[in-house]
N, C-alpha and C positions, 0 to 999 in steps of 0.2 A: 517111135523107140524111146524105150524106159530108161536108157543110160544118160545120166547127167554129163554136163559137159565142162569140164575145168579149162579155161582159156588161159595161156601163159603167154606173155608178152615179152620175148627175148631182147627186144630194143630197149625195153625199160630196166630188164635187168642188168644189162650191159652198161645203160647211161647211169645207174645207181653205183655200179662198181666204179665207172670212170669218175663220177662225183666224189666219192670217197677217196679213190686215189688223189684226187687233186686236192681234198681237205686233208690229206696226211703232209706232213713236213717236207720240205724239199730235200731230196736226195734219199728220201724213205721208200723202200719197194712195199708194194700193196699186193698182197696175196689174195686168193678167194677160198671161203671155207665152203666145200660142197658135201659135207657129211651129211647122213640120213638121206641119202638120194638126193642131193641138191635141195634140203629141206622139203622133200617130198614132189619136188617138180621134175626129177628125172635128170640124173647125174650126165647121161651122154649129151642131151640138147642143152643143158644148162652150161655144161664146163666147155663145150666148143664155142658157145657164144661168148663165154668170158675170156677164153683164150683168143678170140678174135679181138677182143676189146683190149686186150694187152696184158692179162694175166698170165704170169710165168711160173707161180709157184701157188700149189694148191695144198688144202688140208682137209683130211678125211678123218673119221673117227676110229676105223679099223682097217687092217690090212686087206680083208676082202673088198671093201670099198676101194681102195686104192688100186686092186686089180681091175676092176670095173673101169676105173678112171684112166689107168694105164692103156687098156684096150681102147678106150675111147680118143684119147690124145696122142697115143703113140710115144716114140721117144723124144726126150728133151724136156718138158716141163717137170719141174721138180714135185713129187708127191710126199707130203709129210703125213705121217700116222700118229695121230695123238694118243693112242692107247700104247704107244712104245713098240717093243719087240717082245710079243707074247710067245711062250712055249707052242711051237708048232708053226710059227710064222716066218721062219728062218729062209725056207726055199722061195717063198712068196717074194719076201724083202729082196732076196739076193737076185732072183730071176728077174723081176720086175721092177728094179731100181728104184725100191721104196725107200723113203728117210724116215725112219722112226723117231719119235720123241721120246727117248728114255727117263722113266718115271722113278726108277729105284735102283738100288746096288744090283739087285738080281738081273734086273735088265740090261744093265750097264755091263755086267760079267758075260751074261748071254750073248750079246751083240758083239762084243769085242773078241770073245774067243770062236764065236761062229763065223762071223763075216769080218775078219780083220781088213782094216782099209777101207771099208764100206762106210758111205755118208750116214750120219747121223746127228740128232738135235738132243737137248737135254731140257726137259721140263722140271721148273723148280716151283715148289710151293711157298708162295709169300703170305700165307694166310687164309687161303680159301679151304685148305684141308680136304682137298679133293683128289688130284693128280699131282705128282711132281715129289721130287726130294726136298726133305725139310733141311733147313740150315745146318743143323749138326752134320747131317748124312753128307750133305754137299761138300761141307768143309773137309770132311775126311777123304773125300775121293776126288776133288777137285783137280788137284794136280796130277793126278793118273789121267783123269778124262781129259783135261784140257790138251795133255800132252798128245793124246789121240785124234785131236783136231775137229771137235764138234763144229757142225756147220751154223748152228745157232743156239742160243740160250734164250727160253721162254718162260712166260708165267702168264696167270689168267686173272683178271680181276673180278671179284666177287660181286661188286655193285657199282658197277660203271655206268648202270642206267640211272642212278642217282647221283648227279655231280656235286652235291654238297656232302656226300657222305663221307664220314672220316675214314672209313676202310681204304678209299682211293689213295689218300696220301700215305696212310700206313702201308700199303702195299707197294706203292711206288718206291718209298725210302727202303723197305727191305729188298725190292729187287737191285736197287742201287748198291745196298750192301754186299749182295750176294755175287753181283756180276762186274763191279767197276774195276777195271784194271785187267780183266780177262783178255781184252783184244778179240772178243768172239761178238759176232753180230749178235743183237738182241731184239726180242720181241715182246710185247706186254699187252699191246691194245688189239681189241676186236672192234667191233663198231663203236660201242659206248665208249671205249678208249680213245677212239679217233676224235670224238666228238669232246672229250677233255681237253683236249689241246697238244701241241707239240712236245710237251715234257713227256708225255705218255708214249710218244710214237718210236723213238729207239731208231732201229735200222728197218723194220719191218712191222708193217699193220696187217691184222687179220679180219676184214669185215665178213660177217656172215648174214645176220637178220637183216641189216640195213640194205644189203644188196636185193632182197625178196621182197623188200617194200614195209618191213615193219619197224617199230619202235625200237630203240629210240631216236632213230634217224627219221624225225618228222618231215623233212623235205624229199623223201624217198618217192618216185613215181610208183605208181599201182604196177604190179606185176601180174596178177591173178585174179580172175573173174571167175564164178561159178553159177551156172544157170542150170535150173532143176526141172524138169518136164513134169507136166501136170498129167496123171493118169486117168483120173475120173473126178469127175465134179457131180455133187448132189444138193438138194434144197434139203436143210434142216429145220424143222418147225420149233416154236419155243417150247422149252423143257427138254427136248432130246438131248443126248449127249454124244460126244465126239470122242474117240480114242480110248485107250487102256485107262481104268480105273475111274471111269466117268470124268476124265481130266479136264473137261470143257463142256458146259450147258450153255444152249443158246437161249437168249432172252428175248429173242425177236426172229422173224424168219430170216433164214441165212443161207448163203450159197458157200459152201466148204469144198475146196479143191484138195484133193489126195495127190501128194507131190512125191518123186521118186528119190528119197535119200532118207537115211536115218543114221543112227549111232554106229552102224557098221561102216559108214561113210565118212566118219569123223566130225558128226555133228553130235555135240555131247546132250545128254539127257537134261542138262540144266537150262538148255535153250526153251525147253517146254513153257508154252505160254509166256514166253518173254521176248522172243526174237522177232524180228521183221524181215520179209522178204519183199522184193520190189518188182512191180510191173512198170519198167520206165522209171518215171519219176513218182509213181503211186505206190505208197507204202502198205503192205499187206501183213496183217499179224498173223503169226503162226499160233495156232491154237491147240491145245490138248497137249499129250505126250509124245516126245520124240520117242518112236519106236525104233526097230533095227533097220528097217528098209524103207520107212514111211513117215512122212510128217503131213499134217493136216492145216491147211491156211484159209482164212476168212477172205473171200473175195467178193462178198456181198456187194461191195460199192464200185465194183468195175463194170464197165458199160458192156464189155464183151470179155470171153475167157480166153486167155492167152494160151500159146502151146507150152509156154515154161515160166519160170520166176526165178529172179536172181537173188542168191544169198550172200554173194561177194560181187562188188562191182563199185560203180562211181559213189554210191551213197552208203557203202557199208564196206570197211575194209577187213582185214584179218585181226586188227586189233581191236576194232569197233565191235566185231562178232565175239572175239575174247571176253570184252569187259562184260557183255550180256551173259555170257556163258560162267563168268567167274574165274577165267583163267587167263593165259597169256597168248600172244599171238603166235609163238614158237610152236604151241601144242596145236593150235587150229592148223596151221599151215601144214606141219609135218604129219598131221592125222588125215590129211584128205586122201581117201580110200583109192585102192587099185580099180574099183569099179567105174570110176569117173573117165569118160573119155578125154583124154588130153590133147588139145589143140594149140600148137605153136604158132605164134604169128612172129615175123622177123624180116626187116628189111635190110639195109646196110648197115651192119652192126659193127 
């Protein structure tokens, strides 16, 4: 079989959520962010595991993700949509009991006119300049919006993965200035914000990447492993090349394994001649260029030819691979492609 296997440990996912829940201040609710198909791991299995672990509020990026999540979890858990109430979302939000985080005056108007009495939250821009109402806009509409009864006021930290960055304190101060005295529950912290400490926790935290085993939560349990099957093995003599554009040239007699995965499967071309795969505890260098469906690996030092090699596992996590590729763990994790056979392991979550 030439399909690679992406192993997903749902017990580790649940344990990471519980640990981040415990790290949140007393009395603070801990949600779970499952946008981007649960960071590429699959919303249905991941969300059910998180719900069994105790999560009762979930965040998705768009209403369509909320529809998949509602179908998975059924009625009860609150599903918050970070993109807010977009044109064309009204029926989905109303029928599926989704809670949009309103980002602008246009969205406020659309939601309150189309779905009066339906739950909503408000996202405020405290300096990131991405989503949310800026302070002057919020001041102008706050009395009207607060009268309508938002579920939550939220914002998002730009530099929470850098604890000493001045932006953290600046955003915290602005969030206080925009929300103190409203009497509405508040949320500022995702994974990085949780680790900044209780001053950032308010009433609700929203862990995302930390649940899935990524930085900045260094204590996270490993959630994903990726094993790539070897399709073919050949001997390469000194002076012979491997891969596109003569990307690697043998300096000695070598044994080269052609492995089933490439940039179509989320392995960036920047891993070319840089990444390492593993046969158990033995590292094997990726040689030549990453191509669409294939990579090549030097296994000359192995006593036997294995059936597969690991690119994510106990010796190399998503952040380690991201460091080699010059990117971030989020991109590696969410880019793991649909061709992988996903195998889930789960005990008593």
